[in-house]
C-alpha positions as a printed Julia matrix, in Angstrom:
509×3 Matrix{Float64}:
 -12.39  -40.59   22.07
 -12.72  -37.03   20.8
 -12.76  -33.86   22.89
 -12.98  -30.1    22.66
 -11.07  -27.75   24.95
 -12.9   -24.9    26.63
 -10.61  -22.11   27.87
 -11.55  -18.82   29.47
  -9.64  -15.79   30.67
 -11.21  -13.3    33.07
 -10.01   -9.69   33.06
 -10.79   -9.31   36.77
  -7.83  -11.47   37.8
  -4.63  -10.94   35.86
  -2.75  -13.63   37.8
  -4.8   -16.58   36.61
  -3.54  -19.1    34.07
  -3.32  -17.71   30.54
  -5.36  -19.1    27.65
  -2.2   -20.59   26.16
  -1.3   -22.25   29.46
  -4.78  -23.74   29.81
  -4.68  -25.14   26.29
  -1.16  -26.5    26.79
  -2.11  -28.43   29.96
  -5.37  -29.7    28.46
  -3.54  -30.85   25.3
  -0.9   -32.67   27.38
  -3.62  -34.38   29.41
  -5.43  -35.42   26.2
  -2.25  -36.87   24.65
  -1.46  -38.79   27.83
  -4.93  -40.34   27.93
  -5.36  -41.09   24.22
  -7.94  -38.34   23.59
  -8.11  -36.56   20.21
  -8.74  -32.8    20.37
 -10.99  -31.58   17.52
 -11.66  -27.94   18.42
 -10.9   -25.11   20.86
 -13.61  -22.83   22.26
 -12.09  -19.68   23.8
 -13.74  -16.79   25.66
 -11.25  -14.01   26.4
 -11.75  -11.44   29.18
 -15.15  -12.86   30.14
 -16.07  -13.92   33.66
 -17.62  -17.31   34.41
 -20.1   -15.63   36.75
 -22.37  -15.29   33.74
 -23.34  -17.89   31.14
 -23.52  -15.12   28.52
 -20.28  -16.28   26.9
 -20.43  -16.65   23.08
 -17.96  -19.51   22.65
 -19.31  -21.35   25.71
 -22.87  -21.16   24.36
 -21.69  -22.31   20.92
 -19.92  -25.3    22.52
 -23.08  -26.31   24.42
 -25.05  -26.02   21.18
 -22.46  -28.06   19.24
 -22.56  -30.86   21.85
 -25.97  -31.8    20.45
 -24.33  -32.79   17.14
 -22.58  -35.85   18.68
 -19.24  -34.77   17.19
 -17.22  -34.98   20.42
 -17.35  -37.05   23.62
 -15.61  -34.78   26.14
 -15.4   -31.13   27.13
 -11.94  -30.67   28.63
 -11.16  -27.72   30.92
  -8.04  -26.7    32.82
 -10.05  -26.4    36.06
 -13.74  -26.75   36.75
 -14.06  -23.04   37.52
 -13.27  -22.36   33.82
 -16.63  -24.0    33.07
 -18.74  -22.09   35.63
 -18.48  -20.34   39.0
 -22.16  -20.76   39.67
 -23.55  -24.09   40.87
 -26.88  -23.59   39.15
 -25.29  -22.92   35.74
 -22.76  -25.7    36.24
 -25.43  -28.28   37.06
 -27.7   -27.08   34.27
 -25.05  -27.2    31.53
 -23.48  -30.44   32.73
 -26.94  -32.02   32.58
 -27.33  -30.74   29.03
 -23.91  -32.15   28.08
 -24.75  -35.48   29.72
 -28.03  -35.63   27.83
 -26.01  -35.18   24.61
 -23.59  -37.95   25.63
 -20.75  -35.53   26.45
 -18.7   -35.63   29.67
 -17.04  -32.66   31.4
 -13.45  -33.38   32.48
 -10.78  -31.36   34.28
  -7.11  -31.66   33.24
  -5.79  -30.7    36.71
  -8.44  -31.89   39.17
  -8.65  -35.68   39.4
 -12.13  -36.61   40.57
 -13.32  -40.2    41.06
 -16.47  -41.47   39.37
 -18.18  -42.57   42.63
 -20.31  -40.63   45.14
 -17.2   -39.04   46.67
 -16.29  -37.58   43.34
 -19.71  -35.94   43.06
 -19.3   -34.42   46.53
 -15.79  -33.19   45.73
 -16.98  -31.67   42.47
 -19.78  -29.9    44.32
 -17.28  -28.55   46.85
 -15.0   -27.23   44.1
 -17.93  -25.56   42.34
 -19.12  -24.03   45.62
 -15.64  -22.66   46.27
 -15.43  -21.19   42.78
 -18.82  -19.5    43.27
 -17.73  -18.05   46.61
 -14.41  -16.95   45.13
 -16.18  -15.17   42.3
 -18.58  -13.31   44.62
 -15.78  -12.42   47.04
 -13.56  -11.2    44.2
 -16.37   -9.04   42.77
 -16.94   -7.43   46.15
 -13.23   -6.69   46.53
 -13.04   -5.23   43.02
 -15.98   -2.87   43.64
 -14.53   -1.86   47.02
 -11.11   -1.23   45.47
 -12.48    0.8    42.56
 -14.6     2.94   44.88
 -11.53    3.56   47.03
  -9.59    4.56   43.91
 -11.96    7.36   42.9
 -12.15    8.64   46.49
  -8.38    9.07   46.27
  -8.49   10.63   42.78
  -7.02    7.62   40.99
  -7.84    6.2    37.59
  -9.72    2.89   37.79
  -8.48    1.47   34.52
  -7.88    1.99   30.83
  -5.41    4.37   29.21
  -6.55    7.47   31.03
  -8.2    10.59   29.6
  -7.02   12.93   26.83
  -5.63   16.08   28.46
  -4.34   14.27   31.55
  -1.3    12.15   32.39
  -1.19    9.39   35.02
   1.64    8.94   37.51
   2.89    5.67   39.0
  -0.02    5.67   41.47
  -2.48    6.31   38.57
  -3.31    9.79   39.84
  -4.39   12.45   37.33
  -2.18   15.41   36.38
  -2.93   18.04   33.72
  -0.96   17.39   30.52
   0.58   20.74   29.51
   0.73   19.67   25.84
  -2.73   18.15   25.35
  -4.89   20.15   27.8
  -4.9    23.37   25.7
  -6.52   21.42   22.85
  -9.24   20.22   25.24
  -9.98   23.79   26.35
  -9.9    25.04   22.75
 -12.3    22.25   21.63
 -14.86   23.27   24.26
 -14.47   26.93   23.32
 -14.84   26.25   19.59
 -17.99   24.18   20.11
 -19.54   26.87   22.3
 -18.71   29.45   19.63
 -20.46   27.54   16.85
 -18.17   24.86   15.36
 -19.66   21.38   14.9
 -18.18   18.21   16.36
 -17.16   17.15   12.85
 -15.27   20.43   12.35
 -13.54   20.05   15.74
 -12.58   16.49   14.78
 -11.04   17.71   11.53
  -9.21   20.54   13.33
  -7.67   18.14   15.86
  -6.6    15.69   13.16
  -5.15   18.46   10.95
  -3.0    19.49   13.91
  -1.73   15.93   14.3
  -3.36   15.46   17.72
  -3.81   11.81   18.7
  -6.44   10.34   21.01
  -5.38    8.45   24.22
  -4.82    5.2    22.25
  -2.64    6.92   19.63
  -5.21    7.06   16.84
  -7.01    9.83   14.98
  -9.98   11.56   16.53
 -13.45   10.47   15.4
 -16.86   12.1    15.69
 -17.65    9.82   18.67
 -14.39   10.56   20.49
 -15.0    14.32   20.17
 -18.54   13.89   21.48
 -17.25   11.81   24.4
 -14.65   14.49   25.2
 -17.21   17.31   25.19
 -19.47   15.37   27.59
 -16.75   14.1    29.94
 -17.27   15.49   33.45
 -13.69   14.64   34.39
 -12.69   17.92   32.75
 -14.45   19.81   35.57
 -12.58   17.67   38.14
 -15.32   15.1    38.8
 -14.81   11.33   39.14
 -17.65    8.81   39.26
 -17.96    5.07   39.9
 -21.42    3.53   40.06
 -23.44    5.74   42.44
 -20.4     7.4    44.0
 -19.64   10.87   42.63
 -16.58   12.77   43.89
 -16.43   16.46   42.85
 -13.01   18.16   42.77
 -11.31   14.75   42.79
  -8.79   15.74   40.11
  -7.45   19.05   38.73
 -10.06   20.63   36.35
  -9.21   21.7    32.8
 -12.54   23.31   31.85
 -14.29   26.07   33.85
 -17.72   24.93   35.09
 -19.54   27.74   33.25
 -17.98   26.8    29.89
 -18.76   23.1    30.47
 -22.42   23.84   31.24
 -22.71   26.1    28.16
 -21.39   23.25   25.99
 -23.82   20.69   27.53
 -26.72   23.06   26.9
 -25.66   23.5    23.27
 -25.24   19.72   22.76
 -28.77   19.16   24.09
 -30.13   21.92   21.84
 -28.38   20.56   18.72
 -29.7    17.08   19.45
 -33.24   18.39   19.05
 -32.4    20.17   15.78
 -33.16   18.46   12.44
 -30.55   15.88   11.49
 -27.82   17.02    9.12
 -26.69   13.54    8.17
 -26.17   12.42    4.57
 -29.32   11.65    2.64
 -27.95    8.23    1.67
 -28.55    6.95    5.21
 -32.31    6.73    4.55
 -32.23    5.31    1.04
 -33.35    1.69    0.8
 -31.86    0.79   -2.6
 -28.36    2.26   -2.17
 -25.64   -0.04   -3.7
 -28.27   -2.16   -5.53
 -29.75    0.42   -7.9
 -28.09    1.02  -11.32
 -28.89    3.25  -14.27
 -30.34    1.1   -17.06
 -28.73    3.28  -19.74
 -25.12    3.78  -18.63
 -24.8     1.19  -15.84
 -23.66    3.71  -13.21
 -24.82    3.49   -9.62
 -27.8     5.61   -8.68
 -27.73    7.32   -5.34
 -30.09    9.27   -3.1
 -30.41   13.02   -3.18
 -32.77   15.47   -1.52
 -33.78   19.06   -2.08
 -36.01   21.58   -0.34
 -38.63   23.54   -2.24
 -39.51   27.17   -1.64
 -42.35   26.04    0.59
 -39.9    24.15    2.79
 -41.02   20.69    1.63
 -38.2    18.12    1.31
 -38.16   16.06   -1.91
 -36.13   12.85   -2.06
 -35.2    11.03   -5.23
 -32.64    8.72   -6.89
 -30.21   10.14   -9.45
 -27.71    8.55  -11.86
 -24.1     9.27  -10.86
 -23.09    9.91  -14.5
 -25.99   12.3   -15.07
 -25.05   14.2   -11.91
 -21.54   14.76  -13.3
 -23.02   16.0   -16.62
 -21.13   13.37  -18.61
 -23.76   12.47  -21.17
 -26.32   10.22  -19.46
 -29.83   11.67  -19.69
 -31.49    9.37  -17.14
 -34.26   11.22  -15.31
 -34.45   11.31  -11.54
 -37.09    9.1    -9.87
 -38.99    9.76   -6.68
 -37.56    7.77   -3.79
 -40.77    6.64   -2.08
 -42.51    5.64   -5.32
 -39.6     3.51   -6.54
 -38.9     1.89   -3.17
 -42.57    0.92   -2.73
 -42.61   -0.55   -6.24
 -39.53   -2.69   -5.54
 -40.81   -3.83   -2.13
 -44.2    -4.78   -3.66
 -42.58   -6.86   -6.4
 -40.26   -8.56   -3.89
 -43.18   -9.41   -1.6
 -44.94  -11.0    -4.59
 -41.89  -13.25   -4.97
 -41.92  -14.09   -1.25
 -45.62  -15.01   -1.43
 -45.07  -17.29   -4.45
 -44.79  -20.85   -3.08
 -43.09  -22.24   -6.2
 -40.46  -19.47   -6.22
 -39.71  -19.95   -2.52
 -39.33  -23.71   -2.92
 -36.92  -23.07   -5.79
 -34.87  -20.71   -3.6
 -34.81  -23.23   -0.74
 -33.59  -25.94   -3.12
 -30.82  -23.63   -4.4
 -29.72  -22.8    -0.85
 -29.49  -26.48    0.04
 -27.61  -27.23   -3.18
 -25.12  -24.43   -2.49
 -24.66  -25.54    1.1
 -23.96  -29.12    0.05
 -21.39  -27.94   -2.5
 -19.67  -25.56   -0.08
 -17.63  -28.14    1.79
 -15.64  -30.37   -0.54
 -13.42  -31.76    2.23
 -16.04  -33.77    4.1
 -16.99  -36.1     1.18
 -13.27  -36.71    0.55
 -12.57  -37.46    4.23
 -15.63  -39.72    4.44
 -14.46  -41.73    1.41
 -10.97  -42.06    2.94
 -12.57  -43.11    6.23
 -14.58  -45.83    4.49
 -11.4   -47.04    2.79
  -9.56  -47.13    6.13
 -12.43  -49.03    7.81
 -12.5   -51.47    4.91
  -8.72  -51.95    5.22
  -9.02  -52.6     8.98
 -11.75  -55.16    8.36
  -9.65  -56.89    5.69
  -6.7   -57.06    8.09
  -8.89  -58.54   10.82
 -10.29  -61.1     8.36
  -6.72  -62.05    7.36
  -5.7   -62.47   11.02
  -8.76  -64.69   11.66
  -7.82  -66.75    8.61
  -4.37  -67.3    10.09
  -2.53  -65.07    7.65
  -0.08  -63.22    9.88
   3.19  -61.57    8.92
   5.67  -59.34   10.74
   4.12  -56.23    9.17
   0.48  -57.12    9.93
   0.39  -55.52   13.39
   2.19  -52.38   12.15
  -0.19  -52.02    9.18
  -3.24  -52.46   11.41
  -1.98  -49.78   13.79
  -1.4   -47.4    10.85
  -4.94  -47.95    9.59
  -6.42  -47.4    13.05
  -4.41  -44.17   13.44
  -5.6   -43.03    9.99
  -9.18  -43.75   11.02
  -8.83  -41.67   14.21
  -7.3   -38.75   12.28
 -10.04  -38.81    9.64
 -12.8   -38.92   12.26
 -11.19  -35.92   13.96
 -10.93  -34.0    10.65
 -14.58  -34.71    9.79
 -15.64  -33.51   13.24
 -13.54  -30.33   12.84
 -15.08  -29.58    9.43
 -18.63  -30.1    10.7
 -18.01  -27.92   13.74
 -16.43  -25.18   11.64
 -19.32  -25.12    9.16
 -22.5   -26.4    10.82
 -25.12  -27.5     8.33
 -28.49  -25.77    8.37
 -31.48  -28.06    7.84
 -33.95  -27.57    5.02
 -36.73  -27.16    7.59
 -34.95  -24.27    9.25
 -34.21  -22.55    5.91
 -37.89  -22.85    4.95
 -39.04  -21.57    8.33
 -36.65  -18.6     8.21
 -37.46  -17.54    4.66
 -41.22  -17.83    5.05
 -41.08  -15.47    8.04
 -40.66  -12.65    5.53
 -44.33  -13.07    4.65
 -45.25  -11.87    8.12
 -42.97   -8.85    8.35
 -44.36   -5.33    8.49
 -43.23   -3.59    5.32
 -44.03   -0.17    6.78
 -40.98   -0.55    9.07
 -37.65    0.61    7.64
 -35.48   -2.18    9.12
 -37.82   -4.91    7.84
 -38.01   -3.37    4.37
 -34.2    -3.21    4.36
 -33.93   -6.87    5.41
 -36.25   -7.88    2.57
 -34.21   -5.97   -0.03
 -30.83   -7.14    1.33
 -31.9   -10.79    1.34
 -33.75  -11.21   -1.93
 -32.56   -8.52   -4.36
 -29.32   -8.83   -6.29
 -29.52   -5.72   -8.51
 -32.02   -3.26   -9.95
 -31.65   -1.6   -13.37
 -33.77    1.52  -13.78
 -34.94    2.96  -17.11
 -37.31    5.86  -17.76
 -40.19    3.51  -18.61
 -39.42    0.31  -16.71
 -37.4    -1.28  -13.94
 -35.59   -4.61  -14.19
 -35.15   -6.44  -10.87
 -32.78   -9.4   -10.55
 -33.44  -11.52   -7.49
 -30.96  -13.73   -5.66
 -31.73  -16.96   -7.48
 -31.14  -18.21  -10.98
 -34.63  -17.77  -12.45
 -35.24  -14.55  -10.55
 -35.35  -11.75  -13.11
 -38.45   -9.59  -13.42
 -39.22   -6.57  -15.61
 -41.93   -4.15  -14.51
 -43.05   -1.35  -16.83
 -44.08    1.92  -15.24
 -47.42    1.53  -17.03
 -48.05   -1.65  -15.05
 -46.9     0.1   -11.9
 -49.36    2.95  -12.48
 -52.12    0.39  -13.03
 -51.33   -1.2    -9.66
 -51.41    2.22   -8.02
 -54.81    3.01   -9.55
 -56.26   -0.22   -8.14
 -56.18    1.15   -4.64
 -52.62    1.12   -3.39
 -52.21    4.88   -3.71
 -50.18    7.01   -6.06
 -46.94    6.16   -4.33
 -47.53    2.39   -4.52
 -47.86    1.84   -0.79
 -46.4    -1.53    0.1
 -48.45   -4.55    1.15
 -49.68   -4.57    4.72
 -48.55   -7.41    6.96
 -48.64   -8.59   10.54
 -46.91   -5.93   12.65
 -44.35   -8.21   14.24
 -40.64   -7.45   14.41
 -38.13  -10.27   13.92
 -34.4   -10.44   14.33
 -32.88  -11.31   10.96
 -29.59  -12.99   10.09
 -27.72  -13.24    6.78
 -28.46  -16.0     4.27
 -26.51  -16.37    1.04
 -28.11  -17.63   -2.17
 -26.89  -18.68   -5.58
 -26.86  -15.38   -7.46
 -27.11  -14.91  -11.21
 -27.12  -11.38  -12.63
 -28.41  -12.6   -15.99
 -31.02  -10.47  -17.7
């Protein structure tokens, strides 16, 4: 029989059995009972109170593939501390022909065993609820006493043996100076650079980032306040920042948030990393400029041309080019023959990806054939001193190969052709006026774009997928009613969550 081990470690109880200990005991139990382990599913620092556990959910999903017979846990409370979830997921496992077993709790198969299992699950549920209540009570008590509830503390403070806050004479001046600098006009980025240039490390020993500076400037601990859930304790710890300075900084942060963004232009450019100059081959990147009237113009520019190194490629308007590319890609998506070709390539690639399984399956067939030959020889009365030993070797080989095949299939689950078709054809229904859906379309289907002054060459992510569009044709399309900027096709306004799919790519022209 084959099994997977499910192990879980909850951060709310540091005394419980470690992941390694759970796996060790489960492995020993499996060896003792002739069970072959094919995979480990491990959720670290996640409570069983919730079923929102990634590895747990993956294990339940994998049970439908009939690749293992048993889910082995150290104790039943590793599986769930909620009777509803436990019953629901055990029913799902049972439906898939998979049994839940505990390595340390021996439960009989009869009615008494069911009762005992129910009792153990009920106790685990009570234990979880009781522990949660104690944790909340303890953490509330901590902040009332001015103690740190967890983590590595706060920059500018030190923690004593009782986890009480004390002002750090070395770091606190940098906190005060950061608040002062921001109030006086420096940006968070400039404060970050100033801290890093002075060799100041954050509480975990790393360099300061934009986010860590922002968190520092918003942290109410610096005015002496501690908070846990709805409980707020003013003057719980020694303050570093005067209240007036803190409020000035919060007001300025709120004001700057409403100001126009000063982020890099590249953030909004759809074709970044895929667009190349057709003349010199350099990447083209997004740039923007403001006219005298205050209007912002965005365009793509060749990197070589920007550096004045000989390339004379003209700049191209961002919106016009992006709409053109999106339109051409949507034509591909709406072409049934092209989509069927892509689906076939995906399936072909997927089947080629795993070279181990066909090899293991051939070896398994050979082992099964050898076992059958041995059995036929025994039935025919041909028996030697090595017959039993050879038969045992073949049976062991068979078990190992079955385990390897199961491991490979679990590690790289195969996607069906029906699902690939369903997922790809969903692009036809996306709303191409939405930035994230336009980006998903480009990321999935486009391999590279080569831009000339009179045409654009688009290579799609499949072998036959190269298309050249002249700007004359593009202008013709625009004049037929799509607008001067080649507004993209309209579609059903439905958002979808998208995941990555990899195709056979050929950059041929």
